N, C-alpha and C positions, 0 to 999 in steps of 0.2 A: 352593654358589655356582653361579650360572648361567654357562654359556658364552655367548660373544657371539652365535653363531648362534641359540641358544634365546631370547636377549633380543630379537633382531630378529624372530624368529618370533612371540613374544608381542606385540611392538610392532605387527607387521603385523596380527595378529588384532585387537588393540585399535583400531588405526586403521580397519580394515574395519568394526568394530562402531560406531565413532564416525561414520564416513561414513554408515552406514545410519541411525543415529539422526538425523543432520543431515537426510538426505533425507526420512525419515519425518516429522520435525517440520515441515520446510518444506512438504511436501506437505499435511499437515494444515492448516497456516495458509492455504495457497492455497485449499484446498477450503472452509474457513470463509469466506474472502472471497468466493468464487464463490457460496456459499450465501446470503450476505447480499445480494449483488447480484441474484440470481434472486428472492429474497423481495421486495426493493424493486421490481423490475420487475413482478412479479405483482400486488403491492398497487397500484402505480400504474396498471397496465392495468385492473384491476377497478374502481378508482375512476373512471378515465377513461370506461369504458363506462357506468357508472351515471350519471355527470354528463352525458354526451352524450345519453343517453336523456331525462333531465329537460329539458335545454336544447332538444332537438328538439321535445319536446311544447310547451314554452313558445313557441318560435318559430312552430310551426304554429298555435298558438292566438291569435297576434297578429291584431288586428282591422284594422289598417291598416299601411302602410309605415313610418310614424313610430314606432309601437310596436315593429315588427320591428327597425328600426335601433337603437332605444333598448335593447332587450334584447340585441342583438348587442354594442353598446358596453359594456354592463354586464358582459358576460362577459370582456372583454379583461383587466381588472385581475386578477380571480381566476385566470385561466388563466396569466398571466405570473407571478403569485406562486407558483402550484403548480409551474411549470417551474423557478423559482429554488429552491424548497424541494427539488425532486428533485435538481437539480444539487448543492446543498449536501450533501444526504444521500449522494449518490454520491461526492462528494469526501471526505466523512467516512469512508465505507467504504474507499475506496482508501488514504487516509492511515493509517487504523487497521490495515489489513491490511499495509501496507508497514512500519509500525512494529513490528508483531508479527513479521513476517518477519525484519526486521533484528535484533530482540532474540533470536529463536530461533537465528539464524545466529551471532550474536556469542557467545552462550552456548556453543554447540556448538564453535565454532572456538577459543574460549578454553580449553575443556576439552581439545581435541586438542593445542593448543600446550603446555599444562601437561604432558600425557603425553609429548610429544616431548622436551621439555626434561628431564623426569625420566629418560627413556631415555638421552638423551645424557649426562647426569650419571652414570648407572649404568655405561654403556659406557666412559666416560672413566676411571672408577675402575679398571676391569679391563683397560684398554687396555695392550698390550705396550709396553715401553720403546721410546722413539724415535718414537712416534706422537703426541707432544704437539702438534707443529705441525699435523698433520692434524686432530686434535680441535679445536684452537683455530680453525683455518680453518672447520671445520664449524659451530662455535658462532657464529662471526662471520657466516657465511652465514645461519644460522638467525635471528640477531638482525636482520640486514638484511631478510630476508623478513618478519619480524614487523613491523618498522617500516614497510615498504611496505604491508602489509595495513592497519595502523592509518591510514596516510595515505589509502589507498583508501576505507576505511570513513568517514573524516571527510569526504572529498570527496563520497561518495555521499549522506551525510546532508545536507550542504549543498545538493546538487542537489535532493534530495527536498523540503527546506524551501523552496527557491526555486520549485519547481513548485507546491507547495501554496499559497504566497503569491501567485503569479501567477494561479492558479485562483480563489482567494478574491477577488482584485482584479477579475478579469473578472466574477465573479458579482455583486460589489457594483456595478460599472459597469452591468451589465445590469439590476440591480434599480432603480438610479437612473433609467436611461433608460425602463424600463417604467413606473415611477411617474409620470414626466413625460408619457409618451405617452398613457396611459390617460385622464387627465382631459382632455387636449387633444382626443382623439378623441371623447369624450363631448360636449364643447362644440360641436365641428363638426357632430355628428349632430343636436344639438338646434337648431342655427341654421338 
């Protein structure tokens, strides 16, 4: 049978290993998100440079101001659509990374809680007589901390969902405004 100091020593080691696993997992998720973001930006920059070169050639080849303005107006809608697609992709990366981050953290924290509860149960079995009140108080505090964590997690998820919904609504409003503005601009240029 283990003595209480050995149990706490083993628990401390297990807690350290768990903390390291959490840190490692969260760091990996963060790097994956950054990698996706960098890839998106590189792809967007490359496409933008290629499209700018093509557009510049078309504009320079315009024979008169009317054709120049017509080409300029024709570029407004595709440019707005590309900006909207970029925003949506960026929001998708952010929400996906946040979801993976939350999932990894929840998994690791649940495992840590399980280990702590197991340790408390084991220590309480071997606790000296007369310490029942202290053990009960510790268990109560542990339960309160766990309930607080669950409430915090719930609130954080709701906040993330609200941010994602607001971002989606803003992108949709921008899409609608861009769709209305591009044909109006084309009509003005032709008139």
